[in-house]
ZAMIKOL-139055 format. One record per atom (N, C-alpha, C): residue in one letter; y, x, z. Coordinates in steps of 0.1 Angstrom, whole numbers, plus 5000, padded with zeros to 4 digits. Layout:
AYXZ ...
END
This chain:
X272384812205 X273684822212 X273184802227 X273884872236 X273684862252 X274484732255 X273584702269 X274384592272 X275084582285 X275984542294 X277084572298 X276684512314 X276184592322 X275284572333 X276684372345 X275584312343 X276284222349 X277184182364 X278384102359 X279884132373 X278984042385 X278383982387 X277483972400 X276784082405 X276084172396 X274984242403 X276084362408 X277584362401 X277984512407 X278584462419 X279084342419 X279984292432 X278984282443 X277684262440 X276584252447 X276384402457 X276384492446 X276284602452 X277684692460 X278584622452 X280184662459 X280184602476 X279684472475 X279484452488 X278484492504 X277284562496 X275984632500 X276684752508 X277584832497 X278184952500 X279184932510 X280184832508 X281384812519 X280684762533 X279784712530 X278884682547 X278484762554 X277484902542 X277485002548 X278385072554 X279285142548 X280385242550 X281085152565 X281185032566 X281884902578 X280685002589 X279784952588 X278584992599 X278685142604 X278685252595 X278485402598 X279885432600 X281285352597 X282385382605 X282385292615 X281985202623 X281785152636 X280785212644 X279585282640 X278485332653 X279085472650 X279885532642 X280085652640 X282085702648 X282385592652 X283785632657 X284285482664 X283485382667 X283585252672 X283585312690 X283785412696 X283785422709 X283985532713 X285085502725 X285985572730 X285685732733 X286585822741 X285885972744 X285385912755 X286085852765 X285885832780 X284585722777 X284385612772 X283085562769 X281685642769 X282085712753 X280985832747 X280785942763 X281885972766 X281486082782 X280386002790 X280685842796 X279785782806 X278685802802 X278485722789 X276885752779 X276485832782 X276685932776 X276186072778 X275886152788 X276386102798 X276686172811 X274986072822 X275085942817 X273785912822 X272185912813 X272985942796 X272086022791 X271286122799 X272086222799 X271486352804 X270986362820 X271686292828 X271086272844 X269986192846 X269286092834 X268186032838 X266786152835 X266786252825 X266086352829 X265686472836 X266686442845 X266986522858 X266686462872 X266686332865 X265886272879 X264286252882 X263786292871 X262386352870 X261486442874 X262386532876 X261886642880 X262986692897 X261586712904 X262186792918 X263486692924 X263086522925 X264286472925 X264886442943 X265886482945 X266386452961 X266586272954 X265986222965 X265686072960 X267186032962 X268086032977 X269185992980 X270085992974 X270386172970 X271086212957 X271186102945 X270086092938 X269886002929 X270585852925 X270285782937 X270385662942 X272185662941 X272985752943 X274385762945 X274085782930 X274485882921 X274385912913 X274085782899 X272785712904 X272785632894 X273885462894 X274385462906 X275185352912 X276485432903 X276985492906 X278285632898 X278385612885 X276685692876 X277085692862 X276185552855 X275485502865 X275285342858 X276285262858 X277385252868 X278285162869 X279385232858 X279685362854 X280185362842 X279685322828 X278285362828 X277785312816 X277685172816 X277485082823 X277684982819 X278984912817 X280284982822 X281184922819 X281585012805 X280985052798 X281285102783 X281485012774 X282285012763 X282484892751 X281884932735 X281184972731 X280785002720 X280884962716 X281785002701 X281784882691 X282984772693 X282984782709 X283684652713 X282584572721 X281884592721 X280684492729 X280084542743 X280284502751 X279684492766 X278584582765 X278384692774 X276784722774 X276084662780 X276284592793 X275584522800 X275084432792 X275684322783 X275484222777 X274684242764 X274784372758 X274084392748 X272384432752 X272884502765 X271284532773 X270384412774 X271084312780 X270684152783 X269984112771 X271084152761 X270484082744 X269384112744 X269084262742 X267884322737 X266684312745 X266784292761 X265784272766 X264984142767 X265784032760 X265883932758 X264583882749 X264883972741 X263883972727 X262383892733 X262683812723 X260483762727 X259483872727 X258583852735 X257383872732 X257284042739 X258484112744 X258184232747 X257184242762 X257284392760 X256484422775 X257284362790 X256084262796 X256684262810 X257984372813 X257484482818 X257984582824 X259484582815 X259384592803 X260884572796 X262384442797 X261184352798 X261984172796 X262784172810 X263584072805 X264384092817 X263883962826 X264783962839 X264083872849 X264883802854 X264783752866 X265683662871 X267083732875 X266683832883 X267783922887 X268583992879 X267884042866 X268784092857 X270184062852 X270983942849 X271783942847 X272683972861 X272783942875 X273483992885 X273184112888 X272084172881 X272084312882 X273184412874 X273484352863 X274284432851 X275684332854 X275884252860 X277484212863 X277484272875 X277384292884 X277784382896 X278084512889 X276884612886 X277084742875 X278284772873 X278684612864 X279484632857 X280984602866 X280684612877 X282284572886 X282484692894 X281884802891 X282484912898 X281184972904 X281285112910 X280285192919 X280185142928 X280785092935 X280985042948 X279984902950 X280284802941 X279684692939 X278384742936 X277884822926 X276684872922 X275684902930 X276085012940 X275585052954 X275684902964 X276184812968 X275784722974 X274484672968 X274684622953 X273784572953 X272484602949 X272484762948 X271084832947 X270584812959 X271684852971 X270684822986 X270184662984 X270484572981 X270084452984 X268884452971 X268284552965 X267184532959 X265884582963 X266184652976 X265484752979 X264584652991 X263484682999 X263084583005 X262384673019 X263684733023 X264084803035 X262984793044 X262784633051 X262384643059 X260584703061 X260184683048 X258884713044 X258584943044 X259984973038 X259985123039 X260185193050 X260885093056 X261085133076 X259885183080 X258885073079 X257385053085 X256885203080 X257085243066 X255785333061 X256585453067 X258385483067 X258685613071 X258785633088 X258285553097 X258285513106 X256985563111 X255685533103 X254485603104 X254285743101 X254985783090 X254985863086 X255585983093 X256385953099 X257185993112 X256986063125 X255585963128 X254986023137 X253886023135 X253086113121 X252086183117 X252886283118 X251786423113 X252386543109 X252386573096 X253786663091 X254386633084 X253486723071 X252286723069 X251786773058 X252286753045 X251286783035 X251586703022 X251286603020 X250086533024 X248986433022 X249886323032 X250886353043 X251686243047 X252786223043 X253186293038 X254586303025 X254086243015 X253086223006 X252586152999 X252186023002 X252385993010 X251685863013 X252785803013 X253685853019 X255285783012 X255785703001 X255485862991 X255885792983 X254785742973 X253385712977 X252285622970 X252985492977 X253485462987 X253885332991 X254585262978 X255185302972 X255685242963 X255485182949 X254885092950 X254285022935 X254484972926 X255385082913 X256185042907 X255885022890 X256084952883 X255884992870 X256085112860 X256885202868 X256785342862 X256385432872 X256085582870 X255485642876 X256585692886 X255985702897 X257185782911 X256685912909 X257686032913 X257586152911 X257086172926 X255986302923 X255286342932 X255486482938 X256186582926 X256086712924 X256886792943 X257286902939 X257386932951 X258986902957 X259986882946 X260986822950 X261386692956 X260386592952 X260086482955 X259386482969 X258686562973 X257786592988 X259186642995 X260086762992 X260886793002 X262286673005 X262386582997 X263286432997 X262286383007 X261286353007 X260386293017 X260786353027 X260686493033 X260386573044 X262086573052 X262786573043 X264386593047 X264686433051 X264086313044 X264586203049 X263986183063 X262586233064 X262386193078 X262786333090 X262986393087 X264086503093 X265286443101 X265986453089 X267286353092 X267486233099 X266786163102 X266586003103 X265886043119 X265086173119 X264386133133 X263586033131 X262586023124 X261685893121 X260885883128 X260286013136 X259785963146 X259985893160 X261285833157 X262085713168 X262085613162 X261585513168 X261885353164 X263285313158 X263485243145 X264185233137 X264785113148 X266385113149 X266484983156 X267284883141 X267884933132 X268084853122 X267084813111 X266584723107 X265184723106 X265484593088 X266784603090 X267284503075 X267784543063 X267984543049 X268484523040 X269984583045 X270384673042 X271584733046 X273184683043 X273284613026 X274484573022 X275084503027 X274984403035 X275384293042 X276384353053 X275284423059 X275784513074 X276584633071 X276884663056 X278084773052 X279184733049 X279184583051 X280484513047 X281884583058 X281484583073 X282284543076 X282684713084 X281984793080 X282384943078 X283284973065 X282784923053 X283684953044 X285284873041 X285284743053 X286684653054 X287184793066 X286484823074 X287584943081 X287685063075 X286785123068 X287385243059 X288485223051 X288285063042 X289385063031 X290885033041 X290784983052 X291984963062 X292785103059 X291785223061 X291985343066 X292885363057 X291785363044 X292685433034 X293585323025 X294285233033 X295185163027 X294585123014 X293585053018 X293084943002 X292884853008 X292684732997 X292284593001 X290584593001 X290384573015 X288984543019 X287884483010 X288584392999 X287384332992 X287084432979 X285484502978 X285184562968 X285484502951 X285184362950 X285284322942 X287084332935 X288284322944 X289284332941 X290184492942 X288884572941 X289184742939 X288884782924 X289684872920 X289884932909 X288385002912 X287585072898 X286885122899 X286885252908 X287885342905 X288385462911 X288785452927 X289185322936 X289185282946 X287985252952 X287185202946 X285685202948 X284685322948 X285085452941 X284885552942 X285085622954 X286685602957 X287085682971 X286085622983 X285785492980 X285585452996 X283785512995 X283085502981 X281485532984 X282185712987 X282785792984 X282785942988 X282885963005 X283485893010 X283385873026 X282785793031 X281985683029 X280785603030 X280085643038 X279485743034 X278285773045 X278185843055 X279385923055 X280085993064 X280585923077 X281285783071 X282085723079 X280885643087 X280285563082 X279085513085 X278085593096 X278085733099 X277285783105 X277985813118 X279485863117 X280385843130 X280485743136 X280285613131 X280785503135 X279385423138 X278385393133 X276785363137 X276085433136 X275585553142 X274585653135 X272685503138 X272985403140 X271585343140 X271685323122 X272685233118 X272985173111 X272685323097 X273785413101 X273485543091 X271885563087 X271185553100 X269685603102 X268685503090 X269085373087 X268485283083 X268885263065 X270585333065 X271185323049 X270385473044 X270285543050 X269385653043 X267785633037 X267185563049 X266085493042 X266285413029 X267385303029 X267785243018 X268085303004 X268785423008 X268785522998 X268085592995 X266985632999 X265785682994 X265285602984 X264885472989 X264385362984 X265085352971 X266485362969 X267285312959 X267385402946 X266885572957 X266685632942 X265185652940 X264285622947 X263285612935 X263085462927 X263585382932 X264285282919 X264885342909 X265985392908 X266685492899 X265885572894 X265085672896 X264285742893 X262985672882 X262785592888 X261685512878 X262185402869 X263285352873 X263585252859 X265385312853 X265085432854 X265985522844 X265585552834 X264285612827 X263785642813 X263985502800 X263585412810 X263785262802 X264585272792 X265885282801 X267285252793 X267485332785 X266685502785 X267285602772 X266285592761 X265485442765 X264685362747 X266085312741 X267285262745 X268185202741 X269285302738 X269685352748 X270685462746 X270685602737 X269385652737 X269185762731 X269885732718 X268485622715 X268585562700 X269985592693 X270885502703 X272185472697 X272885582696 X272785652707 X273585862706 X273485922691 X272185912690 X271585962679 X272085952664 X271885762662 X272685682651 X274485742654 X274785712665 X276285762666 X276285892660 X276185982669 X276086112660 X275986132641 X274586072638 X274386082628 X275285992618 X275985902622 X276685792614 X278285912613 X278985942622 X280086042625 X279986182615 X279286182609 X278786312597 X278586212585 X277986172586 X277986052571 X279286042567 X279885942579 X281385912573 X281986042568 X282086112576 X282786232574 X282586302560 X280886332555 X280886352540 X281086222531 X281086092531 X281385992527 X282786022521 X283786052531 X284786082531 X285186162519 X284586302523 X284686432515 X284286362500 X283086312501 X282586232483 X283786192479 X284386102482 X285385982476 X286786112472 X286986172483 X288186272478 X287686372464 X286386382469 X286186492452 X285986402440 X285386292443 X285486162431 X286886132430 X287286112434 X288686102432 X289686202428 X289386312433 X290186452421 X289886462410 X288286482411 X287786462397 X287986372384 X288786192391 X289186142380 X289986162374 X291186202385 X292286232387 X292986362375 X291886442376 X291786562364 X291586532347 X289986392354 X289986332342 X291386242332 X291786202345 X292686122337 X293986212330 X294486292338 X295286422330 X294586462318 X293786512316 X292986582305 X293086472292 X292886342297 X293186202286 X294186192282 X295486192290 X296786182290 X297086312281 X297086412286 X297286502278 X296586522262 X295286482263 X294686462249 X295286402243 X296086262247 X296686172238 X298186242237 X298586322244 X300286372235 X299886472226 X298686512229 X298486652216 X298286552201 X297886432203 X297286332194 X298386292185 X299386242200 X300686212193 X301786282187 X301386402189 X302686512181 X302586512167 X301786502161 X302086502144 X302486382139 X301986312147 X302786172140 X304186142143 X304686192154 X306386222160 X306986322147 X305986402146 X306786552133 X306786442117 X305786382117 X306086312099 X306886202100 X307086132114 X308486042117 X309786062112 
END
């Protein structure tokens, strides 16, 4: 005679199945449509930045898309905090591990694109880059001279050196008239705040970026470059150097984020289809069980008919 499975074992299996389905549901559907769009936009942009980058454009996109991505909350968890937790795992390679500025970086990127941009400006060594740009501006604009500018960035990951990257250097030298000495030779983040205040007043916005909504910050960022160029040309020249350096930063440090983001999006897609498959399977099992019960009931009715007649 066979033995029935023990109840504790059945409960354990049901518990594991429930937790698995709960995880699949959270991973597959625990993210809003707007958050998913933000994450996929960043995921798609990073590979583009590796080929023929226009570094100043990359810096702008990094602030806008990076800020939007950090503000997402997949499964209710803040993306910035999740990345910090993952990068705090012991024994990670130094280039992936958190550093003293990581927390502030994610906090500011989570506050909106303009705050993210100002923070990115603060992370660049503009005085050093200005000196390199001035030297390149006073030498023939041959390919070797353009490569020197890119070679001056000592980063943990490779800096693009393809035709587009070289053209980005040449464009920077030309537009800033780099053969002429730079008057402003400091990081521009704090210097831009007066310009932001004036521009915000013209747009009837609160002058404090921290009190602006993300859309209001985006409006300021959309007008900022032209505004600075018309009101303080020398600051604008140095801002271009800062933006160029920020774009190199973004091109270099964008790919490591995909080691987290790409698997998440892959799991998200798999779980979304897996949950639908589970629901279809459960519906099929329920329909089959209903049919079995109906057949059993009908059989019982057939068996009861002779008894009723004899009575």
